[in-house]
C-alpha positions as CSV (number, residue, x, y, z in Angstrom):
1,X,9.0,-30.1,-14.5
2,X,6.9,-28.5,-11.6
3,X,4.5,-31.2,-10.8
4,X,1.6,-28.9,-9.8
5,X,1.6,-27.2,-12.8
6,X,0.4,-30.2,-15.0
7,X,-3.2,-30.8,-16.5
8,X,-3.3,-34.2,-14.6
9,X,-2.3,-33.0,-11.1
10,X,-4.4,-29.9,-11.5
11,X,-7.5,-31.7,-12.4
12,X,-7.0,-34.3,-9.5
13,X,-6.8,-31.7,-6.8
14,X,-9.7,-29.8,-8.4
15,X,-11.9,-32.7,-7.2
16,X,-10.9,-32.7,-3.7
17,X,-14.0,-31.5,-1.7
18,X,-12.1,-30.0,1.3
19,X,-9.1,-28.3,-0.3
20,X,-9.0,-24.7,1.0
21,X,-5.6,-23.6,-0.5
22,X,-3.0,-24.3,-3.0
23,X,0.8,-23.2,-1.9
24,X,3.4,-23.7,-4.5
25,X,6.4,-21.8,-3.5
26,X,9.9,-21.3,-5.3
27,X,12.2,-24.1,-4.0
28,X,15.2,-23.4,-5.8
29,X,17.6,-20.5,-5.2
30,X,17.5,-19.3,-8.8
31,X,14.7,-19.3,-11.4
32,X,14.5,-21.9,-13.8
33,X,11.9,-21.4,-16.3
34,X,12.5,-25.1,-17.8
35,X,11.0,-26.3,-14.6
36,X,7.8,-25.0,-15.9
37,X,6.8,-26.1,-19.1
38,X,3.4,-25.2,-20.5
39,X,3.7,-27.3,-23.5
40,X,1.6,-30.2,-21.7
41,X,-1.3,-27.8,-21.7
42,X,-1.6,-27.3,-25.4
43,X,-4.7,-28.6,-27.2
44,X,-6.0,-30.2,-24.0
45,X,-9.5,-29.0,-22.9
46,X,-10.4,-29.5,-19.1
47,X,-12.5,-32.7,-18.1
48,X,-15.8,-31.8,-17.2
49,X,-16.3,-31.6,-13.4
50,X,-19.6,-30.6,-11.8
51,X,-17.9,-28.3,-8.9
52,X,-14.1,-27.8,-9.6
53,X,-12.5,-26.6,-6.4
54,X,-15.6,-26.5,-4.3
55,X,-13.9,-25.2,-1.3
56,X,-10.6,-23.5,-2.6
57,X,-10.3,-20.0,-0.9
58,X,-6.6,-19.2,-1.7
59,X,-3.9,-19.6,-4.2
60,X,0.1,-19.0,-3.6
61,X,2.3,-19.8,-6.5
62,X,5.7,-19.0,-8.0
63,X,5.3,-19.5,-11.8
64,X,5.7,-17.8,-15.0
65,X,3.0,-15.6,-16.2
66,X,2.1,-17.5,-19.3
67,X,1.6,-20.7,-17.2
68,X,-0.2,-18.9,-14.5
69,X,-2.7,-17.6,-17.2
70,X,-3.3,-21.3,-18.4
71,X,-3.7,-22.8,-15.1
72,X,-5.7,-20.3,-13.4
73,X,-8.0,-20.3,-16.4
74,X,-8.4,-24.0,-16.5
75,X,-11.3,-24.2,-14.2
76,X,-13.6,-21.5,-12.8
77,X,-12.1,-20.3,-9.6
78,X,-14.7,-17.8,-8.4
79,X,-14.6,-19.1,-4.8
80,X,-11.1,-17.9,-4.4
81,X,-10.7,-15.0,-2.3
82,X,-6.9,-14.6,-2.0
83,X,-4.5,-14.7,-5.0
84,X,-0.6,-14.6,-4.3
85,X,1.7,-14.8,-7.3
86,X,5.5,-14.5,-7.7
87,X,5.7,-14.3,-11.7
88,X,9.3,-15.3,-12.6
89,X,9.3,-14.1,-16.1
90,X,12.8,-12.3,-17.2
91,X,13.1,-8.8,-18.6
92,X,14.2,-10.0,-22.0
93,X,11.1,-12.2,-22.3
94,X,8.2,-10.1,-20.2
95,X,4.6,-11.1,-20.3
96,X,2.2,-9.4,-22.4
97,X,-0.4,-6.9,-21.0
98,X,-3.2,-9.1,-22.2
99,X,-1.9,-12.0,-20.2
100,X,-1.5,-10.1,-17.0
101,X,-5.1,-8.7,-17.3
102,X,-6.3,-12.3,-17.7
103,X,-4.3,-13.5,-14.5
104,X,-5.9,-10.5,-12.4
105,X,-9.5,-10.9,-13.7
106,X,-9.5,-14.9,-13.6
107,X,-10.5,-14.9,-10.0
108,X,-13.8,-12.9,-10.1
109,X,-14.3,-12.6,-6.4
110,X,-10.8,-11.6,-5.1
111,X,-10.6,-9.9,-1.7
112,X,-6.6,-10.2,-1.6
113,X,-4.2,-9.7,-4.5
114,X,-0.4,-10.2,-3.9
115,X,1.8,-9.7,-7.2
116,X,5.6,-9.8,-7.4
117,X,7.5,-9.3,-10.4
118,X,11.4,-9.5,-9.7
119,X,12.5,-9.1,-13.2
120,X,10.2,-6.9,-15.1
121,X,8.0,-4.0,-14.5
122,X,4.3,-4.7,-13.7
123,X,2.0,-2.1,-15.3
124,X,0.1,-1.3,-12.1
125,X,-1.8,1.5,-13.4
126,X,-3.2,-0.6,-16.3
127,X,-4.4,-3.4,-14.0
128,X,-8.3,-3.9,-13.7
129,X,-8.5,-4.0,-10.0
130,X,-11.6,-5.2,-8.6
131,X,-13.6,-2.9,-6.3
132,X,-14.1,-5.8,-3.9
133,X,-10.2,-5.8,-3.1
134,X,-9.6,-5.4,0.4
135,X,-5.7,-6.2,0.2
136,X,-3.4,-5.2,-2.4
137,X,0.5,-6.0,-2.2
138,X,2.6,-5.1,-5.3
139,X,6.2,-5.5,-5.5
140,X,7.7,-4.7,-8.9
141,X,10.4,-2.5,-10.7
142,X,9.2,1.0,-11.4
143,X,7.3,2.0,-8.2
144,X,9.2,4.9,-8.0
145,X,7.4,6.4,-11.0
146,X,4.4,6.4,-9.3
147,X,3.2,9.9,-8.2
148,X,0.6,11.2,-5.8
149,X,-2.1,11.5,-8.7
150,X,-1.3,8.0,-9.7
151,X,-1.7,6.6,-6.2
152,X,-5.1,8.4,-5.7
153,X,-6.3,6.7,-9.2
154,X,-5.2,3.4,-7.9
155,X,-7.0,3.9,-4.8
156,X,-10.2,5.1,-6.2
157,X,-10.8,1.8,-7.7
158,X,-10.8,0.1,-4.3
159,X,-13.2,1.9,-1.9
160,X,-12.9,-1.2,0.5
161,X,-8.9,-1.1,0.7
162,X,-7.7,-2.0,4.2
163,X,-4.0,-3.0,3.1
164,X,-1.8,-1.2,0.4
165,X,1.7,-2.2,-0.3
166,X,3.6,-0.7,-3.3
167,X,7.2,-1.8,-2.8
168,X,10.0,-1.7,-5.3
169,X,12.2,-4.6,-6.0
170,X,15.2,-2.2,-6.3
171,X,16.1,1.2,-5.4
172,X,18.4,3.6,-7.2
173,X,19.2,6.7,-4.9
174,X,19.7,8.9,-8.2
175,X,16.1,8.6,-9.0
176,X,13.8,9.7,-6.1
177,X,10.1,8.3,-5.8
178,X,7.4,10.4,-7.3
179,X,5.3,10.0,-4.0
180,X,5.8,12.8,-1.5
181,X,4.5,12.7,2.2
182,X,1.6,15.2,1.2
183,X,0.0,11.8,-0.3
184,X,-0.8,10.5,3.2
185,X,-3.3,13.4,3.9
186,X,-5.1,12.5,0.6
187,X,-5.4,9.0,1.5
188,X,-7.7,9.6,4.2
189,X,-10.6,10.9,2.1
190,X,-10.1,8.4,-0.7
191,X,-9.3,5.3,1.5
192,X,-11.8,5.5,4.5
193,X,-11.0,1.9,5.5
194,X,-7.3,1.7,5.1
195,X,-5.5,0.2,8.3
196,X,-1.9,-0.3,6.7
197,X,0.1,1.1,4.0
198,X,3.8,0.3,2.6
199,X,4.8,3.3,0.5
200,X,8.1,4.2,-1.2
201,X,8.0,8.1,-0.5
202,X,10.5,11.1,-1.3
203,X,11.3,12.1,2.3
204,X,12.7,15.6,0.8
205,X,10.2,18.1,2.3
206,X,11.9,21.1,1.6
207,X,9.4,22.2,-1.0
208,X,6.3,21.4,1.5
209,X,4.7,24.4,3.3
210,X,3.4,23.2,6.8
211,X,2.4,24.4,10.2
212,X,1.3,23.1,13.5
213,X,-2.2,24.5,13.1
214,X,-2.8,22.5,9.8
215,X,-5.6,20.3,9.9
216,X,-4.4,17.0,11.3
217,X,-5.1,13.4,9.8
218,X,-8.9,12.6,10.9
219,X,-8.8,11.0,14.2
220,X,-11.5,8.5,13.4
221,X,-9.4,6.9,10.5
222,X,-8.6,3.4,11.2
223,X,-4.8,4.0,9.8
224,X,-2.9,2.0,12.4
225,X,0.5,1.3,10.6
226,X,2.8,3.0,7.9
227,X,5.7,1.4,6.5
228,X,8.4,3.4,4.6
229,X,10.8,0.8,3.4
230,X,12.9,1.9,1.9
231,X,12.4,5.6,1.9
232,X,15.7,7.3,2.8
233,X,15.4,10.1,5.4
234,X,17.4,13.2,4.6
235,X,16.4,15.4,7.6
236,X,15.1,13.5,10.3
237,X,14.1,16.6,12.2
238,X,12.1,17.9,9.5
239,X,10.3,14.7,8.7
240,X,9.4,14.3,12.3
241,X,8.1,17.9,12.5
242,X,5.9,17.2,9.3
243,X,4.6,13.9,10.7
244,X,3.7,15.5,14.1
245,X,1.6,18.2,12.3
246,X,-0.2,15.2,10.5
247,X,-0.6,13.0,13.5
248,X,-0.9,15.5,16.3
249,X,-2.5,13.0,18.9
250,X,0.0,10.5,19.8
251,X,-2.6,8.2,21.3
252,X,-4.2,7.8,17.7
253,X,-1.0,8.3,15.4
254,X,0.0,5.0,13.4
255,X,3.0,3.1,14.0
256,X,5.7,4.3,11.5
257,X,8.3,1.7,10.8
258,X,10.6,0.7,7.9
259,X,11.0,-3.4,8.2
260,X,12.8,-5.4,6.0
261,X,10.7,-6.8,3.3
262,X,10.4,-10.5,2.7
263,X,8.1,-12.9,1.1
264,X,9.7,-16.2,2.2
265,X,6.6,-17.5,4.1
266,X,4.3,-17.1,1.2
267,X,6.4,-17.7,-2.0
268,X,9.6,-19.5,-1.0
269,X,13.3,-18.8,-1.5
270,X,13.5,-15.7,-3.4
271,X,15.8,-13.3,-1.8
272,X,13.4,-10.4,-2.0
273,X,13.8,-6.7,-3.1
274,X,17.3,-5.4,-3.4
275,X,17.7,-2.1,-1.8
276,X,21.4,-0.4,-2.4
277,X,23.1,0.1,0.9
278,X,23.0,3.6,2.5
279,X,24.9,4.9,5.3
280,X,22.3,4.5,7.8
281,X,20.0,1.3,8.2
282,X,16.5,2.4,7.2
283,X,15.0,0.7,10.6
284,X,17.3,2.7,12.8
285,X,16.6,6.0,10.8
286,X,13.0,5.5,11.4
287,X,13.4,4.6,15.2
288,X,15.4,7.8,15.4
289,X,12.4,9.7,13.6
290,X,10.0,8.3,16.2
291,X,12.2,9.5,19.0
292,X,12.4,13.0,17.7
293,X,8.6,13.0,17.4
294,X,8.1,12.0,20.8
295,X,10.4,14.7,22.1
296,X,8.5,17.2,19.8
297,X,5.0,16.2,21.2
298,X,6.4,16.4,24.8
299,X,7.9,19.7,24.7
300,X,7.6,22.0,21.3
301,X,4.0,20.9,20.2
302,X,2.4,21.0,23.8
303,X,4.0,24.7,24.2
304,X,2.9,25.8,20.8
305,X,-0.7,24.3,21.6
306,X,-0.8,26.2,24.9
307,X,0.1,29.5,23.1
308,X,-2.5,28.7,20.5
309,X,-5.2,28.2,23.1
310,X,-4.3,31.7,24.8
311,X,-4.4,33.3,21.4
312,X,-7.9,31.8,20.9
313,X,-9.0,32.9,24.2
314,X,-7.9,36.4,23.6
315,X,-9.5,36.3,20.3
316,X,-12.9,35.1,21.9
317,X,-12.6,37.9,24.4
318,X,-12.1,40.6,21.7
319,X,-15.2,39.3,19.8
320,X,-17.0,39.7,22.7
321,X,-16.1,43.2,23.4
322,X,-17.0,43.9,19.9
323,X,-20.3,42.6,20.3
324,X,-21.1,44.4,23.4
325,X,-19.7,47.7,21.8
326,X,-22.0,47.1,18.7
327,X,-25.1,46.2,21.1
328,X,-24.5,49.4,23.1
329,X,-24.0,51.6,20.0
330,X,-27.3,50.5,18.7
331,X,-29.0,50.9,21.8
332,X,-27.5,54.6,22.2
333,X,-29.0,55.3,18.7
334,X,-32.4,54.4,20.0
335,X,-32.4,56.9,22.7
336,X,-34.2,60.2,22.1
337,X,-31.7,63.3,21.7
338,X,-28.9,61.2,21.0
């Protein structure tokens, strides 16, 4: 049995005055639900404690959802600010929506929430996400079904969001993601504090109209990092051009990467998301996109902006001539005999 998830041990650690974090990762290469027996909790009420977990601020556990709901609900956890869970239920026996909601709402003052469900689809759109959340990291099946409107709905619940990661547990290239690059521009208005985003995005921009004179991403927005793992780049040059129109100032543009996804440090020996192999390594693909963006900024965009500035100067001169002509015409009309 997983010793931490027993009433006796949980009650013991609840009385530790300086316990700040509970870390219970997955130690086995394969999930074994028999190691997580919830029967020990049946019919047992928690002993009365004046101040359980007085200093606890963070919990990270690999555990079945049913047991997670029991353990997290055993004592009040209002002081917990960070909750990370690897829910190891299998697809043939997924948790109920009610138990998932119970898990998410148990800790009343969460700022950080990490949820990983390798074998079942987490109903992200139905989760009661707290407006106090600053970090939301979700790795689950079905992320590709989330579209631009869905993402805006999710973000609207969390005005203080600083980190947003929506990562698929597996990728099938026959089913492209619902998110498009256009959603990045929308994020600026609805997530004014967002610093990092990791999104699975459809990089086919053949249906998107854009120009170098489109309004850029706000320069005062704090977004500093964009992860596009495992988004596949179909046309590097077109994607680079679009991103250059979005982030026109290279000094204020976010770093754009596609790193390998791993949660080993937090939650143990789970192998992590499985992405079907492609002809190109995503990290190498996005490195090439970055190099093309640098070239565009040094040459094509600078030349375009110079011509645009010249056109603006010509337009201002023409407007000034028209203003002077109108003033002279009014003056002439006021003279006698004219």
